[in-house]
VOPAGU-2260 file (C-alpha; in pm, 1 decimal, decimal comma):
REM VOPAGU-2260
SITE   aa  ch    i         X         Y         Z
SITE  UNK   A    0   -1455,9   -1881,0   -1807,7
SITE  UNK   A    1   -1582,7   -2225,6   -1711,7
SITE  UNK   A    2   -1245,5   -2349,4   -1582,1
SITE  UNK   A    3   -1196,0   -2559,1   -1271,6
SITE  UNK   A    4    -903,7   -2512,3   -1031,5
SITE  UNK   A    5    -697,7   -2788,8    -874,0
SITE  UNK   A    6    -696,2   -2831,3    -497,8
SITE  UNK   A    7    -500,0   -2594,4    -276,9
SITE  UNK   A    8    -277,3   -2884,2    -170,1
SITE  UNK   A    9    -185,8   -2972,3    -531,0
SITE  UNK   A   10    -108,5   -2610,6    -616,4
SITE  UNK   A   11      97,8   -2568,8    -300,3
SITE  UNK   A   12     300,4   -2883,1    -373,6
SITE  UNK   A   13     358,6   -2785,7    -737,9
SITE  UNK   A   14     464,2   -2435,4    -634,2
SITE  UNK   A   15     722,7   -2568,8    -389,7
SITE  UNK   A   16     859,4   -2805,5    -654,8
SITE  UNK   A   17     900,7   -2520,8    -905,5
SITE  UNK   A   18    1074,3   -2297,8    -648,6
SITE  UNK   A   19    1312,9   -2575,4    -548,1
SITE  UNK   A   20    1387,0   -2683,3    -906,3
SITE  UNK   A   21    1483,1   -2325,6    -995,4
SITE  UNK   A   22    1669,3   -2264,6    -667,5
SITE  UNK   A   23    1433,9   -1978,9    -582,9
SITE  UNK   A   24    1319,7   -2098,0    -239,5
SITE  UNK   A   25    1402,9   -1840,6      25,4
SITE  UNK   A   26    1441,4   -1540,6    -207,0
SITE  UNK   A   27    1195,0   -1275,4    -321,3
SITE  UNK   A   28    1012,6   -1451,2    -602,7
SITE  UNK   A   29     722,1   -1398,6    -838,4
SITE  UNK   A   30     509,1   -1713,2    -869,9
SITE  UNK   A   31     231,5   -1737,9   -1128,9
SITE  UNK   A   32     -25,9   -2014,6   -1160,5
SITE  UNK   A   33    -206,9   -2029,6   -1495,6
SITE  UNK   A   34    -505,5   -2251,1   -1576,4
SITE  UNK   A   35    -588,0   -2312,0   -1943,0
SITE  UNK   A   36    -861,8   -2506,4   -2116,7
SITE  UNK   A   37    -608,9   -2775,1   -2210,4
SITE  UNK   A   38    -551,1   -2935,4   -2553,3
SITE  UNK   A   39    -804,0   -2809,3   -2806,6
SITE  UNK   A   40    -864,4   -2778,1   -3182,3
SITE  UNK   A   41    -720,7   -2485,6   -3373,3
SITE  UNK   A   42    -966,4   -2199,5   -3339,6
SITE  UNK   A   43   -1190,9   -2091,4   -3053,9
SITE  UNK   A   44   -1347,6   -2425,7   -2968,1
SITE  UNK   A   45   -1271,0   -2575,2   -2629,2
SITE  UNK   A   46   -1124,1   -2923,8   -2607,7
SITE  UNK   A   47   -1259,6   -3209,1   -2400,0
SITE  UNK   A   48    -939,4   -3336,4   -2237,5
SITE  UNK   A   49    -960,1   -3115,7   -1930,9
SITE  UNK   A   50    -762,7   -2819,1   -1801,2
SITE  UNK   A   51    -387,0   -2774,9   -1799,4
SITE  UNK   A   52    -229,8   -2603,0   -1499,5
SITE  UNK   A   53     107,1   -2427,7   -1534,7
SITE  UNK   A   54     323,6   -2304,0   -1246,9
SITE  UNK   A   55     607,1   -2062,6   -1331,2
SITE  UNK   A   56     845,6   -1861,1   -1115,6
SITE  UNK   A   57    1110,9   -1594,3   -1154,8
SITE  UNK   A   58    1295,8   -1346,1    -932,5
SITE  UNK   A   59    1077,1   -1046,9    -851,8
SITE  UNK   A   60    1137,5    -733,7   -1057,9
SITE  UNK   A   61    1300,1    -443,3    -876,4
SITE  UNK   A   62    1079,1    -135,0    -907,8
SITE  UNK   A   63    1197,1     219,7    -855,9
SITE  UNK   A   64    1089,9     438,8    -565,6
SITE  UNK   A   65     846,3     615,7    -801,1
SITE  UNK   A   66     704,5     552,8   -1146,7
SITE  UNK   A   67     630,3     769,5   -1449,5
SITE  UNK   A   68     312,4     681,3   -1639,6
SITE  UNK   A   69     155,4     781,6   -1969,1
SITE  UNK   A   70    -207,2     784,8   -2080,0
SITE  UNK   A   71    -249,5     568,7   -2389,3
SITE  UNK   A   72    -519,3     610,0   -2658,1
SITE  UNK   A   73    -624,6     243,9   -2641,1
SITE  UNK   A   74    -940,1     171,4   -2441,6
SITE  UNK   A   75   -1050,3     -91,8   -2191,9
SITE  UNK   A   76   -1395,3    -229,2   -2276,6
SITE  UNK   A   77   -1586,8    -229,7   -1948,4
SITE  UNK   A   78   -1855,3    -446,4   -2113,4
SITE  UNK   A   79   -1622,8    -706,9   -2265,6
SITE  UNK   A   80   -1655,2   -1081,9   -2210,7
SITE  UNK   A   81   -1328,9   -1088,0   -2012,0
SITE  UNK   A   82   -1385,8    -770,6   -1809,7
SITE  UNK   A   83   -1264,1    -824,1   -1455,7
SITE  UNK   A   84   -1092,4   -1153,7   -1541,3
SITE  UNK   A   85    -716,8   -1193,7   -1516,2
SITE  UNK   A   86    -661,3   -1386,4   -1837,7
SITE  UNK   A   87    -365,6   -1460,5   -2064,7
SITE  UNK   A   88    -495,1   -1208,4   -2322,2
SITE  UNK   A   89    -196,4    -976,2   -2276,9
SITE  UNK   A   90    -180,5    -838,2   -2630,9
SITE  UNK   A   91    -328,2    -496,7   -2548,2
SITE  UNK   A   92    -101,0    -464,9   -2246,1
SITE  UNK   A   93     206,8    -548,4   -2454,8
SITE  UNK   A   94     122,8    -277,1   -2709,3
SITE  UNK   A   95      42,0     -17,5   -2441,3
SITE  UNK   A   96     351,0     -90,8   -2233,9
SITE  UNK   A   97     571,4     -65,6   -2542,2
SITE  UNK   A   98     417,7     277,3   -2607,3
SITE  UNK   A   99     492,3     379,8   -2248,1
SITE  UNK   A  100     854,7     268,6   -2277,0
SITE  UNK   A  101     889,9     455,4   -2608,7
SITE  UNK   A  102     776,2     769,8   -2427,1
SITE  UNK   A  103    1014,8     719,3   -2136,1
SITE  UNK   A  104     765,8     585,0   -1881,8
SITE  UNK   A  105     732,9     256,0   -1696,9
SITE  UNK   A  106     356,2     204,3   -1700,4
SITE  UNK   A  107      65,5     281,6   -1930,8
SITE  UNK   A  108    -277,5     382,7   -1802,0
SITE  UNK   A  109    -601,5     306,4   -1986,3
SITE  UNK   A  110    -933,1     486,4   -2002,6
SITE  UNK   A  111   -1251,3     286,1   -2066,3
SITE  UNK   A  112   -1499,6     341,9   -2349,2
SITE  UNK   A  113   -1662,9     624,2   -2150,7
SITE  UNK   A  114   -1335,4     815,8   -2119,8
SITE  UNK   A  115   -1309,1     725,2   -1751,4
SITE  UNK   A  116    -992,6     630,6   -1565,2
SITE  UNK   A  117    -960,9     251,4   -1559,0
SITE  UNK   A  118    -624,6      84,8   -1479,4
SITE  UNK   A  119    -264,5      25,8   -1578,7
SITE  UNK   A  120    -134,9    -268,3   -1782,1
SITE  UNK   A  121     -65,2    -460,1   -1461,8
SITE  UNK   A  122    -173,8    -227,1   -1185,8
SITE  UNK   A  123    -461,6     -41,8   -1025,6
SITE  UNK   A  124    -457,9     336,1    -985,2
SITE  UNK   A  125    -534,7     555,3    -681,9
SITE  UNK   A  126    -515,6     933,9    -670,4
SITE  UNK   A  127    -571,9    1226,6    -438,6
SITE  UNK   A  128    -766,9    1522,5    -577,3
SITE  UNK   A  129    -886,2    1813,3    -365,7
SITE  UNK   A  130    -769,3    1626,6     -59,0
SITE  UNK   A  131    -978,6    1313,2    -126,8
SITE  UNK   A  132    -837,0     967,7    -204,2
SITE  UNK   A  133   -1019,8     801,2    -493,2
SITE  UNK   A  134    -992,5     494,1    -715,6
SITE  UNK   A  135   -1200,9     373,2   -1011,5
SITE  UNK   A  136   -1483,7     129,6    -924,4
SITE  UNK   A  137   -1484,9    -222,1   -1065,3
SITE  UNK   A  138   -1764,8    -110,8   -1298,4
SITE  UNK   A  139   -1499,1      93,8   -1483,3
SITE  UNK   A  140   -1363,8    -233,9   -1618,8
SITE  UNK   A  141   -1053,1    -250,4   -1398,5
SITE  UNK   A  142    -925,6    -573,7   -1248,8
SITE  UNK   A  143   -1014,3    -643,4    -886,2
SITE  UNK   A  144    -650,0    -656,5    -781,0
SITE  UNK   A  145    -557,8    -827,6    -454,6
SITE  UNK   A  146    -329,5    -538,6    -355,9
SITE  UNK   A  147    -608,1    -293,6    -443,3
SITE  UNK   A  148    -839,3    -475,1    -201,8
SITE  UNK   A  149    -576,3    -481,2      74,6
SITE  UNK   A  150    -512,7    -107,2      36,2
SITE  UNK   A  151    -886,1     -43,5      62,5
SITE  UNK   A  152    -893,2    -247,0     384,9
SITE  UNK   A  153    -599,4     -45,7     517,8
SITE  UNK   A  154    -783,2     279,4     442,1
SITE  UNK   A  155   -1079,7     162,5     648,6
SITE  UNK   A  156    -853,6      43,2     929,5
SITE  UNK   A  157    -661,2     370,7     946,4
SITE  UNK   A  158    -951,6     606,4     899,3
SITE  UNK   A  159    -846,4     729,2     554,8
SITE  UNK   A  160   -1152,9     828,6     354,7
SITE  UNK   A  161   -1156,9     651,2      19,0
SITE  UNK   A  162   -1417,0     674,8    -253,6
SITE  UNK   A  163   -1464,1     435,0    -542,7
SITE  UNK   A  164   -1578,7     678,1    -806,3
SITE  UNK   A  165   -1602,6     703,6   -1184,7
SITE  UNK   A  166   -1339,2     960,3   -1280,6
SITE  UNK   A  167   -1248,4    1129,5   -1609,9
SITE  UNK   A  168    -910,7    1007,6   -1736,9
SITE  UNK   A  169    -785,7    1368,6   -1737,1
SITE  UNK   A  170    -803,5    1385,8   -1357,0
SITE  UNK   A  171    -488,9    1177,0   -1320,4
SITE  UNK   A  172    -253,6    1438,2   -1463,3
SITE  UNK   A  173    -421,3    1701,0   -1243,0
SITE  UNK   A  174    -390,0    1497,3    -922,9
SITE  UNK   A  175    -210,9    1619,8    -610,8
SITE  UNK   A  176     -60,5    1273,1    -563,3
SITE  UNK   A  177    -122,0     929,4    -708,0
SITE  UNK   A  178       3,8     574,8    -680,1
SITE  UNK   A  179      -6,7     234,2    -846,4
SITE  UNK   A  180     -84,3     -92,8    -669,1
SITE  UNK   A  181       3,0    -448,0    -771,7
SITE  UNK   A  182     145,2    -763,6    -617,9
SITE  UNK   A  183     502,0    -679,1    -716,7
SITE  UNK   A  184     483,7    -297,8    -705,6
SITE  UNK   A  185     288,8    -301,6    -377,2
SITE  UNK   A  186     217,6      73,9    -327,0
SITE  UNK   A  187     429,9     273,6    -571,9
SITE  UNK   A  188     401,8     654,0    -599,9
SITE  UNK   A  189     347,5     806,8    -944,3
SITE  UNK   A  190     605,3    1077,5   -1014,0
SITE  UNK   A  191     477,2    1209,7   -1346,7
SITE  UNK   A  192     186,3    1168,1   -1589,3
SITE  UNK   A  193     262,1    1228,3   -1959,2
SITE  UNK   A  194     579,3    1407,0   -1849,8
SITE  UNK   A  195     397,9    1639,6   -1608,0
SITE  UNK   A  196     537,0    1614,4   -1256,3
SITE  UNK   A  197     275,5    1568,9    -984,2
SITE  UNK   A  198     305,4    1811,0    -688,8
SITE  UNK   A  199     381,8    1531,0    -441,7
SITE  UNK   A  200     558,7    1201,5    -509,6
SITE  UNK   A  201     504,6    1053,2    -266,8
SITE  UNK   A  202     241,2    1257,4     -88,5
SITE  UNK   A  203     138,1    1216,8     273,9
SITE  UNK   A  204    -147,0     973,9     202,8
SITE  UNK   A  205      66,9     766,6     -33,8
SITE  UNK   A  206     355,3     745,3     213,9
SITE  UNK   A  207     123,0     644,5     494,3
SITE  UNK   A  208     -35,7     363,0     293,2
SITE  UNK   A  209     300,4     254,0     157,3
SITE  UNK   A  210     436,9     211,7     510,3
SITE  UNK   A  211     121,4      40,0     633,4
SITE  UNK   A  212     122,6    -203,5     343,3
SITE  UNK   A  213     487,7    -298,4     398,7
SITE  UNK   A  214     414,6    -360,5     765,7
SITE  UNK   A  215     114,9    -574,5     670,3
SITE  UNK   A  216     305,9    -808,9     439,3
SITE  UNK   A  217     593,5    -837,9     684,8
SITE  UNK   A  218     357,4    -937,1     966,4
SITE  UNK   A  219     127,2   -1171,7     772,3
SITE  UNK   A  220     239,1   -1443,1     529,2
SITE  UNK   A  221     -95,4   -1435,9     347,6
SITE  UNK   A  222    -275,2   -1106,1     422,4
């Protein structure tokens, strides 16, 4: 997107100041650093005054032991200009998540323009089908989540076979087990898809990775 990022030291110092100002130091907290293009004219033109960096924090949301998801009719464009970029363009996510809540679920899952499984509004998706753990490849249009990458490393470390594979969106509701990954959810089992209960929530593979991930973040400050 042509944006530059401030030094690690500046971001670290600003983060500590925000945590202390909001009396969040020492508790489980969600910290988000956002870089924008800075002051600009109305419209799509970029300004010339340089970037603005925002640091915000709040207590971390408490997720349930499992999550229900729904498949929404809105599509991720795997060829879009912002594909793979974590941007502030949250409009589609807001609409999809509202649809999920209306239908009694806590997360919405998108297909891409090819009808392939892509991602959730703020999560990546893994599933087990016919005994094999799979997740959509980045070419599906999904975000390269940090937790996704750590789970993939854990699979390699523990000898769990994982395939990045283009998958039809319909495979999720037919899965033997499935889970979501994100910074705040970590590894969260999916209980039901469109109201259909999955056979295992959590399943053996999900439970194993869930335990391994918790051990990882407890042992390493910045895994």
